[in-house]
Every structure is written in C-alpha cells, then in structure tokens.
C-alpha atoms as one frame of an Amber mdcrd trajectory, in Angstrom:
protein
   1.252 -35.875   4.770  -1.351 -34.661   2.292  -0.202 -33.399  -1.093  -2.567
 -30.835  -2.586  -3.347 -30.917  -6.292  -3.923 -27.164  -6.251  -2.351 -24.464
  -4.109  -4.099 -22.537  -1.353  -4.485 -19.516  -3.610  -6.925 -21.534  -5.741
  -8.630 -23.560  -3.047  -8.762 -21.046  -0.189  -7.572 -23.820   2.148  -4.175
 -23.417   3.779  -2.249 -26.395   5.113  -1.816 -26.810   8.823   1.144 -29.168
   9.087   0.814 -29.333  12.865  -2.798 -30.568  12.508  -1.636 -33.094   9.911
   0.744 -34.457  12.551  -2.132 -34.904  14.966  -2.026 -31.805  17.160  -5.413
 -30.390  18.129  -6.529 -26.898  17.143  -6.610 -25.652  20.757  -3.088 -26.954
  21.401  -1.766 -25.366  18.193  -3.429 -22.030  18.989  -2.076 -22.067  22.575
   1.473 -22.790  21.393   1.372 -20.071  18.716   0.064 -17.568  21.256   2.779
 -18.580  23.747   5.524 -18.121  21.147   4.038 -14.769  20.069   3.955 -13.568
  23.653   7.540 -14.695  24.313   8.933 -12.998  21.198   6.876  -9.802  21.365
   6.145  -9.234  25.060   8.217 -11.754  26.997  11.363 -11.619  29.087  14.327
  -9.519  27.978  16.444 -12.588  27.227  13.854 -13.956  24.750  11.936 -11.075
  23.198  12.824  -9.481  19.852  10.093  -6.775  19.708  10.385  -3.504  21.612
   7.892  -0.630  21.803   9.308   2.751  20.793   7.448   5.738  22.189   3.668
   5.751  22.308   2.906   4.467  18.817   5.925   2.700  17.303   7.882  -0.498
  17.778  10.789  -2.393  16.239  12.324  -5.848  16.092  15.894  -5.955  17.327
  18.536  -7.825  15.345  19.929  -9.596  18.384  23.199 -10.517  16.683  24.029
  -6.897  15.836  21.838  -4.941  18.291  20.350  -2.842  15.517  17.142  -2.613
  13.484  16.857  -3.762   9.873  14.093  -3.578   7.264  14.272  -7.339   6.928
  13.438  -7.842  10.615  10.703  -5.214  10.641   9.064  -6.695   7.579   9.236
 -10.230   9.029   7.655  -8.839  12.200   4.863  -7.307  10.135   4.321 -10.673
   8.398   4.066 -12.381  11.791   1.757  -9.671  13.139  -0.700  -9.817  10.261
  -0.789 -13.610  10.300  -1.407 -13.609  14.053  -3.943 -10.738  13.673  -1.968
  -8.396  15.907  -2.870  -5.079  14.336  -1.372  -2.945  17.096   2.133  -4.392
  16.667   1.751  -4.359  12.883   0.857  -0.644  12.900   3.636   0.206  15.379
   6.318  -1.578  13.312   5.129  -0.002  10.055   5.120   3.468  11.625   8.706
   2.973  12.862   9.771   1.990   9.329   7.932   4.913   7.718   9.192   7.415
  10.312  12.851   6.476  10.582  13.714   4.444   7.502  11.762   5.716   4.516
  13.536   8.348   2.423  11.385  11.385   1.624  13.724  12.908  -0.982  16.964
  12.463  -2.848  18.517   9.513  -4.578  16.608   6.940  -2.510  13.244   8.704
  -2.412  10.487   6.230  -1.405  13.015   3.501  -0.566  13.847   2.505   3.001
  17.260   2.801   4.653  17.919  -0.825   5.513  19.615  -0.307   8.849  19.109
   1.883  11.954  19.930   1.995  15.617  17.066   1.173  17.993  16.506   4.917
  18.507  15.856   5.303  14.750  19.206   6.880  13.818  20.195   5.617  10.379
  23.355   3.554  10.128  23.148   2.918   6.382  21.200   4.948   3.845  20.832
   2.422   1.040  17.863   0.121   0.490  17.742  -3.672   0.620  15.119  -5.391
  -1.513  14.453  -8.303   0.819  13.048  -6.018   3.512  11.133  -3.928   0.973
   9.626  -6.991  -0.701   8.402  -8.339   2.641   7.009  -4.897   3.554   4.960
  -5.039   0.375   3.817  -8.600   1.061   2.823  -7.814   4.652   0.852  -4.785
   3.431  -0.892  -6.877   0.791  -1.762  -9.503   3.426  -3.125  -6.813   5.739
  -5.183  -5.227   2.968  -6.659  -8.624   2.077  -7.640  -9.338   5.688  -5.382
 -12.396   5.971  -5.440 -12.239   9.784  -8.159 -13.735  11.965  -9.807 -10.349
  12.531 -10.083  -7.318  10.341  -8.010  -4.217   9.794  -9.665  -0.830   9.621
 -10.881   0.405   6.243  -8.423   3.305   6.376  -5.548   0.927   7.109  -6.570
  -1.419   4.304  -6.645   1.311   1.687  -3.437   2.925   2.948  -1.694  -0.459
   3.047  -2.873  -1.447  -0.390  -1.773   1.863  -1.883   1.635   1.645  -0.216
   2.143  -1.976  -1.261   1.126  -1.288  -4.840   3.470   1.708  -5.009   6.219
  -0.379  -3.441   5.839  -3.261  -5.873   5.844  -0.852  -8.834   8.907   0.857
  -7.450  10.717  -2.463  -7.009  10.077  -3.645 -10.566  10.182  -0.350 -12.483
  12.592   2.517 -12.890  15.171   2.942 -11.460  15.126  -0.574  -9.985  14.963
  -3.131 -12.763  14.660  -6.878 -12.744  17.925  -8.435 -13.858  16.860 -10.284
 -16.997  19.455 -13.051 -16.772  18.563 -14.019 -13.209  14.930 -12.848 -13.062
  15.595 -11.166  -9.741  15.405  -7.710  -8.254  18.877  -6.208  -7.800  20.137
  -5.475  -4.300  20.492  -1.788  -5.172  18.170   0.208  -7.390  21.225   1.360
  -9.357  22.815  -2.051  -9.896  24.446  -2.295 -13.321  24.949  -5.659 -15.011
C-alpha cells in the first residue's frame, strides 16, 4: 500500500486501492459498472433505485421501505462519481419536489423521510442527508465525474450547495461549539 505525503486535494491524484492490489483498469471499470447496474437498474431483489414518473427517481431504504434524505444524497454521490447525470438529476428533483420545505419553520430544509410516492412521513430535517446533498452538488459543479454536467446544472448545483452549506452553519442551525458538529435539528439547544 502506498502512503501519500499529500492528499488528493493538493496533488489531483486520487488513490485507486483496487489498482494497488493488482486489479487492471478494465477489470475495475467492468466491476464498478456491473455493481452500478445491479443497484440502479437490476433485478427487484437487488436494486435500490427506482424511477418515479418521467423525470424523478429515489433510493429505497430496503429495511424500512421508505425514502430518506440520507439515501438520496448517497445515491447522488454515487451518481456523480460514476458520471450518471440522468440518475443524479432524477434523484435531486425527487428531493426538491417532495422533501424540500418551501415555507414555514423548516423553510429550505428537507423533510428527512417520505414514502416512495413522495408523501412525507416526517417533516423535520436531518443534517447527514443535507450535508451529503451539498457535497454531491459541489462534486457535480466541479465536474468530478468522468464526463461533464451542463453549464446550467453546474451553476444551479453550485448555488444550491453554497446556500445549503450556509444554511447548515448559520442561523438558525449553529455548530455546537463543544463538539464542533452540526446539530441534528436546526433548533437544538445545548
């Protein structure tokens, strides 16, 4: 195993642990594509991604048979890293359409939990899902995938991610000073 003196952010080189263990690039690519296909478009007993209507999609929490911001945001992270813009866009649109609050106490936050049809189960936000939404949007805006995202998507993603990161570290959500972490609720009192 190779230990880098500087991280990938500084060098622009990302580790490929599978290559370090001797697997060839074609074999790695084939296996990643096979796993992607199984999870996103495979048999019912394996897949976790489901299209919703003509332009949306969600990842099913198979233990609870519901949809959570955490799963959607992980799906967006996978999609951008695999350069699967269609699935990325479909998942993000599901989140924006069914989970993001447009007004009230949770304005701009996402309800963390819905049924597969988009009906909200819980109204409150969960920072893990929101943080990974922001990260996936930053990755997409930076062109982290193998291909490129449209200019409109990049600017929209970057604006949304920047607003999201400000929202998660500013008022009313505050970083808990003693633990240096974002509270689970924007109104957490310590």
